[in-house]
N, C-alpha and C positions, 0 to 999 in steps of 0.2 A: 609318574605319572605329568603330564605336561600342563605348563602353566598359558593359560590365554588371557591375554592382557586388552583390555578396552581401548580401542584407539580413541585418540582426543587430540585434534587440530592443533598445530601452534599459531600462534597470529600470525608469525612470517610465514606458514605454509598455505594460508585464503589467501585464493585471488579472488580477486572482485572484476565481474562485468559489468557492463553498462545493458539495459535491454529497453526499447522504449515500444509501447504500447499506445494504438490509435482507440478511444475511448469512444468513438460515433459510434451509436446504435446499439452499442453496447448492454446490456444488464447489469446495474450499479453493485448488487451483491455477488454477482458470478466472478465478473472483473476484480472487484475487492479483494477476494478469497484468492484469487488467480496470484497478483499482486502481492498479498501480503504472504503465501507460500514462497515465494521468490526472495522478500525481505527477509524473511526467516531462515531461507538456504537452506530448505526443506528438499528442494530438489536436488540437493548436492549430495554424492555419496557420503563427504565426510561430516555430515549434518550434526552439529553438537548442542542439545537443548541449552546448554550454561554459554556459549560462546556465541558473537555474532559474525556467523558465515555466511549470510546473505551479500546479494549484489545489490547495484543501485537502478531503480525503475523511472522512468521518464513517462508520465500520462500527459498525452495530447489530446485535444480539443473536449474537455474535461464539461464544457458548456453544452455538448450534444451528446450527454448519455442518457441510453432508455431509463424511463422510469413510467411505471402506469401511474395512467391518472386518479385513479384511489389512493394510492400511496403518496402521491404528490398534494395531496389536501387531507391524509388522515396523521403522516408521520410526521413529529413533531421534535423539535429540536428544544429542551428546556437548559436554563442556567439559571442562580441566583449568583447575585453580587456578594451576598454577606450583608448585605445593610435590609432595613425595612423599608419594603416597596421595591424591592432590588429582584424580584423573579422577571423573567423575559422568557419567551418562548414564539418560536418561527416555526413556519410548517416546512417540509422539504422543499414546494415550490417557490417560498420566496427566498431562501436562502439559495436554490439551484438559480434562479434570478440575478441575484445579488453578489453571490462568491460564488461559482461555481467548483471551484479548486477545493472550497473546504468541505463540500459534499462527499467527495472522494477520499480526502482525506480521514475524515470521520469515521467514513465506512471502513476502513484499513486499520486504523487504529481500533477501533474495537476488537479486529481478529489478530491484533498481537497481544505479547504480553505485559499486564501494567506495571511493568519495573521499568528500572533503567535501563535493560535490555531492550526493551521494545520502544523506548525513545531512541535509542541510537540505532535502533534498525528504522525506525519512522525517519529518521534524517536523510536517510538513502534514496525517499521516496521525493520525485520534482514534479510537479502536477502544475500544467499550462491550459490557459481557458481555449486558446487557438491552437494553430497548427506549428508555429515556429516556438523552437526552441533553442537555449545557448550552450548547449553541450555537445556539436558536432565533433570537437576534438577529442572525446572520449571513444569516438566511433562504434556508437549504440546500435545494437542488432536487434531487430523485431523480435517480441516477447511471442514464443510458440504457443500453441495450445498446449495444456497440464501436463498429457502423456508425453511430448515429444522434448521435456524437459532437462533430462539430466545428464549430466555434462564429464 
């Protein structure tokens, strides 16, 4: 009887690539799910659920992302400081005008695991409100559509 062993990548075998995506005119949730998939490494044949095999993603023009008018007014981000009277809430529209990078970061964060692995994957996400970024030295490639991503 032949033994079939499950493949698990070594940390030294993981190749990290850099991708850049322009968020202008793209839908928030659809873009976030594409980004989360790349950060987690699910587009690679050597994907392992217990390891960070994902790539780096740079998001440009975060302030020009497409969100419906209804969602801008009804979606609320809430937090509590833990002190009496410390409850704060902000609509998506307000957060988008104040800190557009945070909107994309929160959407992607919600699609990653809520563990130390998810924190490690989220660190590979770089978001900029404008079209400029300081990562030219890494030679980022454009992020292809979901079906064309296998490496």
